[in-house]
C-alpha atoms as one frame of an Amber mdcrd trajectory, in Angstrom:
protein
   3.777  33.746 -10.228   3.313  32.962  -6.869   4.135  29.572  -4.801   2.481
  28.615  -1.661   4.184  25.851   0.387   2.395  24.012   3.229   2.773  20.922
   5.256   5.627  21.664   7.612   5.679  20.949  11.335   7.096  19.221  14.092
   7.698  15.375  13.957   9.746  12.762  15.896  12.703  10.891  14.557  11.441
   8.230  12.201   8.297  10.066  11.367   6.899  11.274   8.112   5.727  14.466
   6.687   4.209  15.670   3.308   4.887  19.020   1.787   2.880  20.662  -0.746
   3.561  23.665  -2.975   0.971  25.201  -5.319   2.002  27.605  -7.964  -0.436
  30.116  -9.440  -0.256  32.792 -12.096   1.415  32.416 -15.613   2.904  28.962
 -15.596   4.724  27.628 -18.567   4.120  24.045 -19.591   8.022  23.669 -19.563
   9.028  23.760 -16.068  10.836  22.107 -13.120   9.414  22.415  -9.581  11.747
  21.564  -6.757  12.264  21.647  -3.058  15.354  23.090  -1.351  16.108  23.216
   2.109  18.262  25.602   4.466  19.298  24.717   7.859  20.491  27.395  10.324
  23.978  28.711   9.301  24.156  26.529   6.119  23.555  27.105   2.497  20.385
  26.348   0.720  20.542  23.038  -1.007  18.498  21.051  -3.331  16.280  18.337
  -1.950  14.486  17.048  -4.881  13.138  18.338  -8.195  10.626  17.125 -10.755
  10.339  18.376 -14.430   6.893  18.786 -16.045   7.695  15.692 -17.974   8.122
  13.751 -14.850  11.956  13.459 -14.595  13.115  13.479 -10.883  16.377  14.438
  -9.269  17.402  13.979  -5.467  19.923  15.184  -3.244  22.102  12.201  -2.166
  21.193  12.536   1.477  17.517  12.046   0.764  17.470   9.188  -1.748  15.165
   6.376  -0.751  13.541   8.330   2.045  11.947  11.268   0.146   9.697  11.224
  -2.815   8.834  14.075  -5.113   5.812  14.083  -7.157   3.621  16.413  -8.980
   0.000  17.147 -10.283   0.403  19.231 -13.584  -3.240  20.007 -13.628  -2.943
  21.682 -10.216   0.527  23.123 -10.705   1.418  21.448  -7.428   4.454  19.716
  -6.321   4.528  17.441  -3.334   7.482  16.005  -1.181   6.820  12.948   0.715
   9.299  12.618   3.491   9.765   9.493   5.409  12.233   8.272   8.002  12.988
  11.753   9.115  16.003  12.411  11.356  17.076  15.631  13.198  19.540  16.262
  10.350  16.448  16.990   8.074  15.526  19.873  10.306  15.383  23.065   8.030
  13.180  25.569   6.345  12.031  23.854   3.146  11.485  26.212   0.197   9.566
  25.496  -3.031  11.228  26.638  -6.338   9.821  26.856  -9.896  11.946  27.375
 -12.897  10.165  27.848 -16.174  11.093  28.443 -19.821   8.879  30.362 -22.210
   9.749  32.067 -25.487  13.298  31.205 -24.941  13.554  32.958 -21.405  14.142
  31.301 -18.115  12.599  32.695 -15.062  12.618  31.377 -11.521  10.472  31.850
  -8.393  10.709  30.993  -4.666   7.902  30.185  -2.186   7.968  31.438   1.329
   9.338  28.407   3.033   7.910  25.981   5.642   9.668  24.902   8.746  10.283
  21.227   9.238  11.483  20.424  12.736  12.529  16.705  13.586  12.897  16.029
  17.192  15.263  13.200  18.538
């Protein structure tokens, strides 16, 4: 399984970005795709996740500003980020957790840099 993230970049405070992450390979129909972020000197934390059934989960600090969605036919997850602030600056990582034949496996993408200028 490979995850290819894209869409990061430099944006001003209040701006928007849309991240995409496409999964390829042997993808189980039962999975959760999620975005995490890691700022310099800080731990990697959950931003938002969405299950193959459409259930979503968000970190408290992004609720109301970010929206996670997915296209199951394309095995792609999106993160629409609005009202960005400098505190959102981080490397954003795509994650896939999947379950198949009672076995759980997880994968990470390469990360995409998001920088919000003040």
